[in-house]
N, C-alpha and C positions, 0 to 999 in steps of 0.2 A: 464607469466601466467601458473599456474599449470593446466594440462590437465586432470588429473585424481582427483577424490575426496576423494579416499580412503587413510586413513593415519593410521599408527599404533599408539598405546597409548603412545608410548615414543616420538612421534612427537609433540602431543599436549599438553597444559597446563591443565593436570588434577591432582587431589590429588592423593598421594601414595596409594596403595592397603594396605589391611590388616583389616580395619574395613568398615562394610557395615551398613548404617543407617537402621533402622527398624521402629522407632517410635519417634516423637518428642513431647514434652509436653512443650507448649510455653505460658508465661503469659507476657503481656505488660502493663506496668502501669506507674504512674507518668508523665502522658502525658502532655507537655505544647505546647505552639506553636512553641517552639526551639528544646526541647529535650525529651527524655522518656528513661524509664528504661525497662530492660526485664530480664527475668530468663528462660532459655531454658534447658531441659533435654533430651538427645539424648540417645536412646537405639540402641546399636549395635550388629551384629553378628560378631564373631572374626573369620577372614578367615586366619590369620597367625600371629605369634607373633610381638609384635611391643612396643616399649617403648616411643612412641610420638602420639598424636592424631592430626590429620590434618583437619583443618576446614576452610572454606572460610568466610572472614570478612572483611569489608571495611567501613570506618567512624564509627567505633565501638571502645569503649575501654572496654576491658574486665577486669573486677574487680577481680574475682576470679573464680576458677573452682575445682571441686571435682570430682573424679573418683572412681567409683567401678566396679569390675569385679567378675565374677563367676568362682572361681577356686577351682577344687575339690567339686563341689557342694556347695561351701560355698562363701557368699558374702564378698569381701575383700575390704578395702579401699586402695587406692593407692595414695602415696604422690606426689604432684606436684613439680616438680624440677624448671621449668621455664615457662613463657609464653611469647612468641615472635610474634609479628605482623610484617608481611612484607608488607607494603603499596604497593609496586609495584606489587607483585604477589598476593595480596589480600587474603593472607594465614595466618592463626594463627596456632602457632604449641605450643601445650601443651606437653611440655617433662615431663616425669616421672622419679622418682628415681628407679622405678621398671619396669620389663617387663611385660605386659600381655600375658601370655602365649597363644600359637596358640590352646592348648587344652581347653581353656576357653569358655564355651558356650555362653557367652553374656558379654558385658561391657557396662558401661553408663558413661556420663560426664554430670555434672550440671555445666551451666556457668551462673553467673550473669554479666550483662554487661550494659552500658550505650550506647545511640545511638542519633543521630542528625534527628530531623524532616526535611526532605530535602525541598529545594524549587525548585528543577529541575527536577520534574515529574518522579523521580526515587526512588525506595525504599520505605520506609514509608514517604509520603510527605505531604504538606499543599498545598491546593488550596484557594487563597483568591477569594472572590467574593462580590457583593453587594445584599443585600436582596431586596425584592420586595418593602422594604420602604425606600431604598437608603442606608441603613445602611451597614458599612464594617463588613464582617464576614469571617470565613473560614471553611474549612473542612478538614478531612485527610483521605487519602486512600493509598493503595499500588499499585506498579507497579514493578513486579520483573523479567518478560522477559526482556533479556535473561539471565542476571546474576547479577540481583540486591536484590535478596533475603538476599544476604550476607550483605546488608546495614541496614537490619531490624532485623537480628538475625543471629549468628554464626550457620553455617550450611554446609552440603556437596553440593554445589550448582551446580550440574551436573545433566542433564535430565535422565541418566540412574541410579542414585541412588535415586531411589523411596522409600518412606515411608508413614506410616499414621502420621496424626498430631492431636493434640488436642490444641485447641486455647481458650486462656482466654485474656479478656480485661477489663482493670478498666478505666472507662471514667467519664466525668461530668454526673451528674444525669440526666440532660435534654436531653442529646443526645442519640442517637441511634446507636448501633454497629452492624455490619454485618461481616459476614465472610462467608467461603465455606458451611458450613453446619447450620442447623438450631440451635437455642438457646436451651440448655437444663438446664440451670439456670440463674438467674438473681437477685442479691442481693444487696440492696443499703444500703449505710452506710457512714455518714458523708459528704453528698453532692456529693458522687460518687457512681457508680454502677459498680459491677464486673459481667461480661457477660461471660458464659462459653459455649462453642459451642460443638455440637457432633463430635464425631471422623470422620475424613474424610477417604475416601478410599485411597489405596495405590496410591501415585502421586508424580510427580516431584515438586521439591522447587519452580520452577518458576511458578507454577499454584496455589500456595497458595496465599491467599487474606484476608485483612480485611480493614474496614472503619469505621468512626465514624463522626457524625455530626448532624445538626438538620435536620433529614430527614423526609420525608413523603412518602407514596406509593399508589399505586392503584394496585390492584389484580384482576386476573381471573384463573380459572382452566382449565387444559387441558380437551379436550373432551374424550380422551382414559383414561383408568384406567390403573395404575401400582401397581402391587401388591394390587389390589383391592381398590386402592385410586387415586383420580384425583391429580394431581400435582399442587400445587400454582406455579403461576408465577407471579413475582411482579416487577413493575418498580418504583424505589427510584429516588428521587431528593432532593435536599434542598428546603425548604417550599416555596410555592408559584408558583413552576413550574410542579407540578407533572401531571395535566391534558393534558399537552403537551406530555406526554409519552404515550397516549392512543393508537395511530397508532402503535408503536413499540410493546406494549402489545397484540394488537389484532394479529398481526403477529406472535409473539412468542409463543403463545399457540398453533397456528396451525402448526408451523415449529417444535417444538418438537415432536409433534405427527407424522408428515411427516417423519421426520429423524428417529425416532423410528421404523417406517414400512419399509423405504428404506433400513435402514442398518440391520433390522432384530434382534436390539437388544434394548430393552426397555431403555429409558433414565435412568441412574444409580441412581442419587441422590434424595432426597426427596423434593427438591425445586429448583427453578430458580429464581435469583435475577438479575435484570439489574439495574446498577447503573450509573447515570449521574455524571461526574466528570468535575468540572469546568475548571481545567487545566490538559491537557492531550496531550503528545507528539506524539502518534499514533492516529489512529481511535478509537479501542477498543482493549480490553484485554481479552482473553477467560477463564480467571480464573474460575476453576471448581466450578459451582455453584453460583457464584458472579462475572458476567461478568461487566466489567467496560468499559464506552464510554466517548468519547468526546461529549459534549452536543449536537452538530451538528449532530452526527452520532446515535443519540437516540431519541431527542425530535423533534417533528414536529407539526405546528401549521397551519392548512389548511388555516387560514386567513391571516397569516403574512408570512408564509414560501415559499420559491421557490420550485416549484414541483420538481425540481431536487434533492432537500434534501429529498423529500418523497422516491424517488427511493434509495437515499443513505442510509436512514435509515432501509428501507426494506431489502436492501442487507447486510449491515453490521451485523443487528441482525441474518440474516441467516448465514453468514460466521462465526460469533463467536458461534452460536449454532452447527454448524457442528463440530466445534472444540472439542465439548463436548465428541465426539467419537473419531474423527480423531485428535489426538494430546494429548487429556486428557486420554481418555480410553486405547488407544495405542498411544505411544510417540516415536519419533524418538530416536535412541540411542545416537547420538552426533549430534552437530548442522551442520555438513556437509551435514546432511540430512533434512535440516529444510523444503525443498520443500514437504516432506512427510506430513506436517502440513499444510502449506500455499498453496501449488499449489492445493491440494485436496479440502481444504476449499473455496478457491476462485471458482473453478469449481462447486462444489456442493451447494455452496451459490447461484450461479446464476441458477442453476438447480431447486433449491426451488422457488425462485421468478419467474422463468418461469412457473412453475406450478401454482402459485398462482395469476400472473398477466400476463396472456398470451397476453394481448393487448400491453404490454409493449415492446415486441419483444427483450427481453434482449440479445439473444445470436447474434443478428445482431449488437447490440450495443457493445458485446463482441468483435466481429471480427473487429469493428470499432476503439475500444479503447484498449481492454486488449491485443488482439493479436499484434497490431501494436506498442504498446508501448513496448511489449517484444520483437519483431524483431527489432525495432529501436535501443533498447540498446544492443541486441545481435550482431548487425552489427559492434559493434565498437571492437577494438582490445583489450581494457580493459574490456571487458565483462568477463564473468565467467561460468563455466559450471553449470547447475542446482545443482549437487552435487559437491560442492566446498570445498576444504581443508580450514578447520578452525583451527587456532592454539590457539587464545587466545580470551579473553572476549572484547577486542577492536575490533577484526575482525568480530565478530557476528553481531553487529548491521548494517554493511555495507551490508550484504546479504539479509536483509529484504528489497529486490528491485524487479524490475519488472522480474528479472529472476526466482527468488523463487517463486514469486506469479503468475505473468501472463504467462510466459513461461511454468512454472509446470502446470498450469491450461490448457493452450493450449495444451500440449502433452496429458494430459489426456483427453481432449475433442477429439482429433485425434483418439487415441486408443480406446476411448469409442464408438466413432462413427463407427469405422472399424469394431469390434467385436459386437456391439450393447450394447445400454446403459444398458439395463436390465441385459444382461449377465455380463457386467463390474461391476454393482453394487451387483450381486450376489458373484463375486469374492471379492469384497469389504468387504461384510457381512461375508465371510469366514475368511478372513484376521484378521477383528476387533474380530470374536469370538476366534480364534486361539490365538490372542496375547493380549486379554483383560488384563488390569492391568499391562502390561509389556511394553517392548521397541521392537522395530522392525527396520528393514531394508528396503530399496527399494525392494532388492531381494525377501524379504517375500511377499509384495503386489504382485509382478508379478508371483511369484509362485502360490498364490491363484487364481488370474485372469487365469493363464494359465491353472489350474487345471479345473476350470469350463468351460473356452472357448474351451478347446482342442487345443489351438495354443501357440507356445512357444513366450510369451510376451517379455521375457528377451532379445530374440535375436531381436525382433523388435525394442525395446526402448532403449537398452543400450547405444547406441551412442547418442541419443538425451538427455540423462541424464547426461553421464560422460563425453561428449565432449562439448567444447566451440563452439558457433555459430550455423549457420543453413545453408541449402543449397539456392542458387538460381538456378532454373532450365532454362537453355537457349534452346529456341525451333528454330530448323532451318527446316523450310519446302522445301522438295525436290521437283523436277518437277514431279516426279510419284505420288504426293500426299501424301507420307509417311512424317512423322515428326520425326526428331532425336532430342532427349532429353539428355541433359549432366547436371549432378549436380556438382557444385563447391560450396566451401564455399563463402559466400557473407560478404564482407566489405564495409561499407559505402564510404571508401575512394577508393573503386575500385582496391586496389593493393595487392590483396592477394597473398602470396609467396608461392612457391611450397610445403615447409615445413609445412605450415598452410592449407593445401588443401588436406591432406589424408584421411580424413573421408570419409566413404561411408555410407550415412544414408538410413535406411529402409524408403521408401516414397510411401505412398498410393496416386496414381495419381489422381484417381477419374474423369475421362474424360466425359464431357457431350457433346453430339454429336448427331445430327439427331433425337433429341427428345428423348433420352435415356442417362444412364450414364454407362460407361464402368469402372469397377473397375480394375486396374493394378497396380502391385508393381514395383517399381524401387528400386533395392538394389545393382546395380553396377554403375559405372561412367556413363554410357550412355545406351541408348536403342533406338532401331528404332521401331516405330508403324505406322502400315499402315490400310487402312480400315475406316479412318475417314471421315466424311463429309467434302468436299472442302469449303463448303461455311460458316460452322460454327463448331468449337470445343473449349472447355474451359477446360484448365487443373485446377484441384483443385475447383471442384464445390463446391460452397457456403463456400469456404475459410477454410475447416475444417482442411487441412495440414498445418504445421507449417513451411512453406516455402514460398519463392517468386518465380515469374515465369517471364522471360523477353521474350515477343513475338516480332516477326519481326515488324518492323514499319508499313507494309503493313496490318498486323492483326488488329493492332489498329485502323486503318482506317476502317477495315471491321465491326469491333465491333460498332464503332460510327454510321454506317448506318444503323443498326438495333438494337436498345437498347433492344426491347421488348424480344430477345432471352437471356438476361442477368438477373439473379435474383438479388436482391438487395446486397446480400453478394457478387456475381460475381463483380458487378460494384465497390464496396469498394475495392476488392482485386485488380482488374485492375488499379485502380487510385493508391492505396498504392504501389503496386508492381513496377508501371511504374515510380512513384516518386521516389521510392529507387534507381531504375536503373538510372534514369537520375541524381540524385544527386552524384551516383559513376561513372559516365560517361561511362556507358555502355548502356544508354538508351538516349532518346532525350526529353530534357526539352519542347521544342516547340511542339513536337509531342503530348506530354501529355496536353499542353495548348490547342492544337487543339481539342484533345478529350473532354476536360472538357467544352469547348465553346460549344459543342453539347447537353450539359446536362441542358440547361436553362429550359426545361420543366419537370424536375425531380421534385418530390414531396416527396421523402423519406428523412426524417431526417437524417439517417446514411449515405446515398449517399452525401447529402450535407455537412454533419460534416466531412467526409474523403477529399472531394475535396476543401473545404474551409481551412482544415488543411494544404493541400498540398500548397495553394496560400499564407497561413500566413507564412508558412515555407520559400517560396520563397521571399515574401516581406521582410521577417526578414533577410534574409541572404543577400538580396541586399541592406540593409539600408544605406549602405555608398556610393551608387552608385549615379550618377548626379541626381539633382532633377527631371529632366524631366522624368528620367527612373522611379523613385519611384512614381511618379504621374501618369505616364502610367499604372503602375500595379496596383495603386488604382482604376483608371478608368476603367480598364477590370475588375476589381472584383465588381465595383459598377454597371456595365452595365450587369454583369452576374447575380448578385442576384436580381436585379430590378424586373424582371418579376414573379419570385416566391414570393416575397414580397407583389406584388400587387394581386396575386392569394390568399394568406392566410390573407391579411390585417394586418393592425399595432395595432389591438385590440383583447384582449383575448376575446374569446367567451364563454359563459355559456355552459358547457357541451362537449367542444370541446375534440378531442382525446388527450391524454397525449403526444405522439409523436409530434402533430402539435403544442402543446404550447413549447415542446423543440424546434422545428423548429423554431419558431418564436423568441425565445430568442437567438437562435444562430445567426440568420440574423440580428437582432438588433446589437448584439456586433460586428459583421464583419462590417456592414454598418456605425455603428459609427467609428470603426478604420479607414475606408476610406472616412469619412465624406460624406456619402450619404446625400443630403438635405433633404428629405422627413422624413428620420429617425432622423436626428439631430434635427429638428424642433418638431417633435413629442415628442422626448425625453425631450427635453427642456420645452415644455408644460405640460407634465406628471409630470416632476420634479418641476416646478413651483407651480402647483396645489398641489402637496404633501407637500412641505415646507410650504404652506400657510395654511395647516391644513386639507386639504381634502385626509385622509389616503386612500379612497376608489379609487381615481383617478389613483394609481399606483398598478397594480397587481403585488402580491408577486414575481411571476416568470419573472417579467421584472425589478424588482427594482434594483438587482445588475447591469445589464446591462445598465440600463438607468443612474444610477450613473456614470458608466464608461465612457459611450457616452457624457454626459455632462462635466465631468472634461477634457475630450480629445478634446472636441470642443468648449470650452468656453475661453473668454480673460477679462481682466479689472475686473470691478466690479462684473460681472456675474460671473467669475471664483472665485473671493474672496468670495462671497456669497455660491457658490457650495462646496468649500473647507471647509469653516466654518461649514456648515451643516453636511457634510459628516464625518468631524473630529468628530463634536458631537455625531453622531451615534457610532463612534469607541469607545468614553469615555463612552457614555450611551446608548448601543444598545436596539432598542425597540423590537428585535425579537431574537430569538435563533441564527440565521445566520447573524445577524447584523454586528459583528465585523468582521467576515471573508469578508462580503461584503464590509464594509467600507475599510478594508485594501487593497482588491483587486483594488479599484477604487482610492485611493488617489494618487498613484503613476503615472496616466495617463496623467497629464497635459502636454501641449506643452510649457508653459511658464517655463523659466528655475527657476524663484524664487520660484514656488510652487514645481517644481522638487525637489529642494533643501531643502524645508521645509519637503517634505515627506521622503526624505533620513534621514533627521535628527530624524524623529519619531523612527528610528530602536533603536536608543540609548537613547530615551528621557524617557521610563519606560512607555510610553502610549501604546506600542504594546507588549503584552506577547511574550516570546520566542516561544510558540508553534504556534503563528501566523506570526512569521517574515517571512516565505517563501511567505505568500500572498501578504505582502507588497514588499517584494524583487521581487516576481516574477511579480508583476505590473510594477515595475520600470524597470526590465530588458528587458519586452516586449516593453516598451516604447522606441523607437528608439532615442529620444533625452535623455532619462534617463540613458541608457545602461553604457556608458563610464563615467557619473558622478557618478553613483552608485560604479563602479569598483574602482574609484578613490577614493571614500570616504571608501570603504573597506580596501584599501592599507593604507591610512591615518590614519585609526582607528583600524588597524588590532589587536593590543594588547587588546583594550577594547572589541572589537568583540569576539575574542577567548576566553578571560576570561568569557564573559557573556553565550555564546553559547556552549562551550566546556564541561560544567557541564553535559550536556545531549548531546552526540555525535549524536544522531539522528537529532537533531535539527541543529547542525553545519554542518552535512554532507548534509542534505537537503538544507540548505541556500546556501553553495558553490556551489552545482551543479546547482541549479535554477538561480542564479546570474551570472554564467559564460558561461553557455551551449551556448547561442545564438549569440556570436560573431563569425565573419566570415571572419577574416583577420589575415595573419602571424603575423602583428604587435601585435594583440591581444593574439595569441598563444604565442609569444615571452615574451610579458610583463607579462603574468600570469605565464608562466614556470619559469621566472627569479625571480618573487616575491616568489614564494612559494620554491624556490630552496634550502634555507637554513632555512625554517621554518618546525616545527613541524606538519606534516600532518597524523600522524597515527591516525587513526579513521575516516578520510575521503578521504584517498589517492586513493581508488579506484574510487569514484566519481569525484575527481580532474581529474584522468586520462581519465576517460570517457569523461569529458567536453572537455578536450584538444583535443581528437579523434574527437570529433564532431566539433568542431572549425577547425582543419585542413581539414576535409570534406567539411564543408561550404566553406572554402577559395578555394579550388579546384574547387569546383562547380561554384562559382561565377567568378573565372578567365577564367575558361574553357568556360562558356555560357553566359557571359554578353553581349558579341556582338550579337550573335543569338537571344537572348531575346529581346534586343533593337530593332533589324530589324522586329522581329515577331510583336512588339508592334506597330511599325510604320506602318506595313502592315495592321494591325487592326484598324488603326486610332485612336490609343490610346495615341499617342505622339502628 
């Protein structure tokens, strides 16, 4: 693993220097379901003499090229010697019979080409869908990040090579065309319309976008004025769906104004379009002025959609709008600094949602979800620094992960909390103003924040950004009342080696004690602190720091004796940190079980989410242990959650708090997994009423979990009926989230026949590639389906690879989610052996992370299985 992210340009796969693009004029035409034609003219500045023009191109047939150069103030046509396209490097070389002199003021190339309408959610691609009348139809859109603009037009496809763009499209007359900028002309002739868009600002190729289809829209205006005008914000969908974009639209108008004020720079473009795309590999894409979304990340129906999707839509809208400044206006120079885009957009996206929906308590949810996902991934040897060396296109997609997004966001939350959020945002505003329409580095951000705050931010943050991993603080309590704190790199396998433990992180301790908070800094390997109250202290108050703490076992007991001294985030942190320590063998699994057993009276959604996540990890890792032990873990879980289920009830109440609804959904899901009779019976009753036509019987927030509970707890005719109905929802979903909901449920059965049926759906054509991880994840979470799924993957690998590797994001995600839950050396060896001679470039990092996790789980089970069994027996759970 490379420990530093900085790489010289001769180490990465970039185009040769000599020409710098300044402007693209692009026309896309003769568009069919399968192919299209294009003409692109690229204007360059000439930096040095060259006899070749190098462009990125993939899946394109270059028909011809003409070159002009300004030589001695005269436009000269240059003859093309040859055009060569290297499919492996994705570079087209246009060689000339003459040399473009270094003294030329400019040059241009005009390329005519043919392209493929992709079906893999990359480049210029097709999304199939059914209309509201049930007819088959399709739409076309683009997805260029990270390096797929080259699939749609020959270009210099690197983030630092910014230019302006003029885009024109010739489409079917009845269709609507969209791009980054507003339409300046539209001329119809012969059943087609040529639409010309205004010139874009200077921007990177990956942010260019266009789309066409049978669209409709709803519109609202920003409250603020920009250059004397309110900006129109529109949500576009294919016809019949647009009203489900109202919630996103309401939020988008407010968020554009909010970010314009927070960043002290007005939104730059004259419009904002948000487009729902039927097939989408990611959640959304921040194309400047034309943001594209997976339908479930943009559309929401209060009567049909789960409340979880409401939060998702609000957040994803905010995240992508944040990119309009952080990523679009100012862009990272190369992909090794992707976190500058994604880490910041993640944090400030949640900041916006916290501003508009304070009742959602999103930063507690952030601590429970984003921070823990980041730390869990970063505890693996196969993790990577936030800034990570990126050589080629296939390497880039693998770093769109919890490190770039969630660890990046967590470090920003840590430093902004330390110096003050308002001060930090002042620094961000300075950074954006200084580098607007250009490229920047991490150091540029730290310089701006340092100038505003008066503190050396780079010194504080350098190791967090450039070094792999994070610290675990081990606490030793002395007889005198002092505590000794030591920082060491934490690995989930508990076997960090001396050469892996050299980093000294700058750590804000933030100690709560005796009703106050003491802010201290640890920047050495260890420190001794005295003067703390013996009865209570807590390191990392509210879990703002990006690290874990391992307390003495006696301290965990004291916490459990007076839980009122702990904030919600403190409880989440203690559970998560203690669980990680237990898994690594430096803490006690049974000690943590004793602690969580004291939380039966807890009512916080995020606390329950974290402790149930720990118990789910325990049950999952123990899935091959004797049946009496797995049943004992189920019984303990059922006994633990029964009181809170009784308190909040099984029915969703009108007007209840958002987080109460979230808690009930969580508890239903867990209760169904451990077959708690009251919840199983309730779920079956709701499901029966629902499939008989009473759609009001099943609240949208319970629909997904009820489907899963029924699938997991039915047999015979009852299971057959459930499978048939949920499969029908997969094929013809009745809500925006219906297909994802069905995929997540179909793999939960305990009957092997239905497990096999669900597995076969992966290659049946019924499950789109973009949703394969929902079905695969459900099967992998099923203790009876885990090995069967892996066997199927091995037996059908060539077909799976061919189907999913056309978009490596899909394959990478699928491999990780279907392998990471194993917990035996047998599984580790089997997976290692299977992939030993396979082509893994594009998902090798995730595969290595899965193997790290499997090794850690195996060690955890081997080490603690006897003590856990004894503890369960002591608690009368066996």
